[in-house]
C-alpha positions, 0 to 999 in steps of 0.5 A, spaced: 500 500 500 502 506 498 501 513 500 502 520 496 504 526 501 505 533 499 506 539 503 509 545 501 515 542 498 517 540 505 517 533 508 515 531 515 517 525 519 513 520 515 514 513 513 515 512 505 514 504 504 514 505 496 518 510 492 515 508 486 509 512 489 513 519 489 515 522 483 522 526 482 522 532 487 526 539 486 527 542 493 531 547 496 531 545 503 532 538 505 532 535 512 534 528 514 537 525 520 540 520 516 541 520 508 545 516 503 547 521 497 550 518 491 555 522 486 556 529 487 559 534 481 563 540 484 558 544 482 553 540 486 558 540 492 559 547 492 552 548 492 551 544 498 556 545 502 552 550 506 546 546 507 549 539 509 549 541 516 549 535 519 556 533 515 559 540 516 564 538 521 566 532 517 569 537 512 573 541 516 578 546 513 575 546 506 573 553 503 570 553 496 571 559 492 565 563 490 568 564 483 574 561 480 577 554 481 581 556 487 579 551 493 583 553 500 585 548 505 586 550 512 589 544 515 595 539 513 594 536 506 598 529 505 598 528 497 600 521 495 600 523 487 603 528 483 602 535 484 604 540 478 607 546 478 601 550 477 598 547 483 604 548 488 605 555 486 598 556 489 600 553 495 606 557 497 603 560 503 604 553 506 611 552 504 615 557 508 621 561 505 619 559 498 617 565 493 615 564 486 616 569 481 610 572 478 614 572 471 620 568 469 623 562 472 626 565 478 624 561 485 627 564 491 629 560 497 630 564 504 632 558 508 638 553 508 638 548 502 641 541 502 642 539 495 644 532 493 644 532 486 648 537 481 647 545 481 649 548 474 653 555 474 646 559 473 643 556 479 649 557 483 650 564 481 643 565 483 645 563 490 651 567 491 648 570 497 648 564 501 656 562 499 660 567 503 666 570 500 664 568 493 663 574 488 661 572 481 662 578 476 657 581 472 661 580 466 666 576 463 668 570 467 672 572 473 669 570 480 672 572 486 673 568 492 675 572 499 676 567 503 682 562 503 682 556 498 684 549 498 685 546 491 687 538 491 686 538 483 690 542 478 690 549 477 691 552 470 695 558 469 689 562 467 686 561 474 693 562 478 694 569 475 687 570 477 689 568 484 695 572 484 693 577 490 693 571 494 700 569 492 704 574 496 710 577 492 709 574 486 707 578 480 705 575 473 707 579 467 701 582 463 705 580 457 711 575 455 713 570 460 716 573 465 714 572 473 717 577 478 718 574 485 719 580 490 721 576 496 727 572 498 728 565 494 731 560 498 734 554 494 734 547 499 741 544 500 743 539 494 738 543 489 740 547 483 738 554 480 737 552 473 738 557 467 736 553 461 737 559 456 745 561 457 744 568 454 741 570 461 747 568 465 750 574 464 745 578 467 744 573 472 751 573 474 751 581 474 745 581 478 748 576 483 754 581 483 750 587 485 747 583 490 753 581 493 756 588 493 750 592 495 746 588 500 752 584 504 748 585 510 743 580 508 749 575 507 754 577 512 754 572 516 755 566 511 762 567 509 762 561 504 756 565 500 760 571 499 766 567 497 762 564 492 759 570 489 766 574 489 769 568 485 763 568 480 763 575 479 771 575 478 772 569 474 767 569 469 765 575 464 760 572 459 759 575 452 754 570 449 755 574 442 762 572 442 766 568 447 766 566 455 772 570 458 775 567 464 779 572 469 783 570 475 790 567 478 788 560 474 785 562 468 787 568 463 785 571 457 790 574 452 790 578 446 787 572 441 789 566 446 787 563 453 791 559 458 791 556 464 796 558 470 798 552 474 797 552 481 804 550 484 809 551 489 816 549 490 821 550 496 828 550 496 831 547 503 837 550 507 843 544 506 845 545 513 839 545 517 835 538 519 831 536 525 835 534 531 841 537 527 842 530 524 841 527 517 838 520 517 834 517 522 828 520 519 830 527 520 828 532 515 830 539 512 827 544 517 828 551 514 826 553 507 831 558 504 826 560 498 819 559 495 816 560 488 809 559 487 804 560 481 796 560 481 792 560 488 796 558 494 793 551 497 798 550 502 797 553 509 803 552 513 810 549 513 813 549 520 818 544 522 819 541 515 812 539 515 808 541 509 800 542 510 795 543 504 789 546 505 785 544 499 783 537 497 785 534 490 789 530 486 797 532 487 803 531 483 809 531 488 816 531 486 822 531 491 830 532 488 836 532 493 844 533 491 848 531 497 855 532 498 860 529 503 863 534 507 866 531 512 863 525 514 869 521 510 868 514 508 862 511 504 855 513 505 849 511 502 843 516 502 836 516 501 829 520 502 822 518 502 815 521 502 811 521 509 804 522 508 801 523 515 802 516 518 803 513 511 811 511 510 813 510 502 820 508 504 822 502 499 814 502 497 813 498 490 806 501 490 808 508 489 814 512 486 816 516 493 823 514 495 830 514 492 837 512 494 844 514 492 851 511 493 857 516 495 864 515 495 868 518 501 870 525 501 877 524 497 874 520 491 867 523 488 863 527 494 856 528 491 850 524 489 843 525 487 836 522 488 829 524 485 822 521 485 816 524 483 808 521 483 801 523 484 797 522 490 790 524 492 790 529 498 785 531 503 785 538 506 789 539 512 793 533 510 801 533 512 807 531 508 814 531 510 821 528 506 825 524 512 832 522 510 836 515 511 843 514 511 848 508 511 855 509 513 861 505 511 858 498 510 852 498 514 845 496 510 839 498 515 839 505 513 838 507 521 845 511 521 845 518 523 850 524 522 851 531 524 848 536 519 855 539 518 858 533 515 853 533 509 851 538 505 843 536 503 841 540 497 834 539 497 827 541 493 820 539 494 815 541 488 807 540 489 802 541 484 795 541 484 792 538 478 785 537 480 780 539 485 777 533 489 
């Protein structure tokens, strides 16, 4: 059984048992304790938001615009799908610190940004206010870094030139290949200063000479430096267009010729002066009557018949003596040899540093001569002497001695420095 009810477009509490008894209805007000609603379009939902009184609390925080397509959501929103840029721009008030430009493609981020991917140079330039100490040039490719920079890779010359203000004392030439170093240059022990272009040697040596003469205070405490500079400035005069000229005691240049002055010294000893006033018994001539020298000296002392050399090198050593029997009478065998420190070369077959001669008595030929010469490496402060030996009569052990007045021992020693060590 069905019943049709119509009352001013408003339903009161009635039971409707058969919906077929009611035609479709249009109503502006619908009140129900419980209602089941199917699909609503956006337009229908907008029109119904003020009227669905019982369900308003279930749609909290959603406001539909009266015009346009902007919907405001006051509460938090969890999105599992994709939001396009247009939708995201509309929600910027919920993304603190991000401002989207009204035109162009520049987005401003006020807060700190952590980037795990790659930032291009264009993006990096836009973020310079967050990169302390880096200033990007408005034109060209010059970027200024005010803070210290640690570089683990390779820096090209162009990049290095741009950083010269951070490299104190180094000035790069605007043209050419000259780099000026204003500060002192220290070369470690064992290292050398290479000058690949020999045409620059003259200028370099002149500069070194000027440095030595005008700034001696800088190297006054290092005498070896002064000596080296004086040696360079004095000995070498270089003209790249013609020749190399060498001045000094050892090498000289004359008109059209070049020659070497040997470093040599010769000592002639007193014939009647020996240690302990004796000849033989390893006593030596101990008084020099004459010295002749060429080149730079290499002997530091000659006291008591001992010659001390001051320069290490390879030496030629020569000894010569002519001995006259002047009161000894009888037969005499004379001898002499080289003593090098504690090394004795008497009757030594490894070196030619000894000699001997036989003299008849003073009535039957009174003179005899001995000579020897060889080469030896000497160190600085090495000592040389030339002890004498005697056999008197028929003795053969060369252990005899005689008073220095009984023999005139005319002896000479010559040393020549062949090569520096």
